[in-house]
N, C-alpha and C positions, 0 to 999 in steps of 0.2 A: 504494500500500500504506500510506503514512503517513496518508492520509485515513481508511482503514479503521480503523487503530489509534486515531486521534483520535476517531472516532465511537464505537468500542467502549468507549474509556475514558470518554467522557462519558455514554454510555447505560448503562454498567455500574455507575454510582454508586460505592459503596464496595467493590464486588466486583471492580474492575479486571481482573486477569488471568483470573478465572473467566469474565467476560462475553466476553472475546475468544476463549477457547478453547472455550466451550460453544455459542455461537451467534453468527452473523454480525450485522452492524449492522442489516439489514432487520428483524430480530425486534423491534426497538424500535417498529416501526410496526404490529405485530400487535395485535389486541385484547387485553384483559386475559385472556381465556380462553386464547389462544395462549401468552402469557407464563406464565400459571399452569401450563399443561400442560408447558411446557419445564422449569419449576422442579420440578414433580412427577416428571417423568421422571428428572431428575438425582438427586432424593432416592431414588427407587426403585433406580437404578443404584448409588448410594453404599451403601444398606442391603444390597443383595445382594453387593456387592464386599467389604463388611466381614465377611461370613460365608463367603466362598469357601474351600473346603477340598477338596482332591483335584484331579483333572483335569477341567477344564470340558468338558462334552459339548454343552450347548445352553443358550442364555439369550436373553432378549428382553424387550421392553416393549410394551404395547398400551394403548389406552384401555379403561377398564373397560366402556364401552358396546359395544366391539368384542369383548372377551373374548380368551381364549387358546384356540387350537385347534391342537394339535400332536401328531404321532406321531413321537417321537424315535427314533433308531436306537440301541437299547440291546442289550447282549449278555445273552441269557437266563441267568438265575441269578446274574448279577453284581450286586453291591451298588451302589446309587446313593443320593445325597442330593438331594432336591428341595427347593428353597426358593422360597417365594412371598412377595411383599410388595405392598401396595397403599397408595397415598397419595391421599387425597381424602375422600369421605364414603360411608357405607354399608358394604357388604361384598360379597364375591364367593363363589360356591360352586364347589368343585373336584369334578370327576367323573372317575374313572379307569375306563377300559374296557380289559380286564375289571376288575371291582371288586377293590380291594385292601382286605383286611380290616384294620380298625383305622385306616384312613386318615383324617386330619383333613380335613374337608370345607369349612370356612369360613375365609376370609381377611378379617379386618377391614381397612378402609381407614384404618388409624391408623399406618401405617409399621412395624408390628411384623412380624417375619419368622416365617412359619409353615414349619416344617421337617417333611419326611416322608422317612423312610428306607425304601427298598424293595429287594427282590430282584426284578430285572426278570423279568416274564413273557415269553413268546415274542414278543408284540407288545403295545404299550401306546398308548392314546390318552388325552391329557389335554385336558379341556375345562374352562375356568374362565369362568363367566358372572356378571356383576354382578347383585346383587339389585335388585329394583325400586327405581328412584330413585338407585341408586349412581352416583357420578361419580368421575373421577380417572384415575390411571394405575396399572396393575398390571404386575408383572414376575415372571419366573421364571428359575430357574437350576438346571441339573442338573449335578451333579458325580459322577464315578466315584470311589468310595472304595477 
């Protein structure tokens, strides 16, 4: 275990404890893309954590190229707050099925948080797909309000 800590400290540079808690030593052997993706995922999680409000229903992160495709278990008529954020380049398009009037449909990959408040329909599917050429990590968080 002390070898792990030694490797984590030396590979984490000036981030010391964060490097040890967020990724094991083998991540230092990943390509720049893997390291970048790990950093972007942490940025997404931090941004969403900063706006958490209410009871967490569902949350996650995905590569922008993979998109988000989820059918959360929501209670019909109950109010929810959906937050999306993306770190990378380009943007992603949000699609709600059934369509939710007035829903914001674009999430820029600039780490800003896009919030959508909804009254849940009987069932809901959320699909978020990256625009052509978009890269990075996108995350979502659904809170019951």
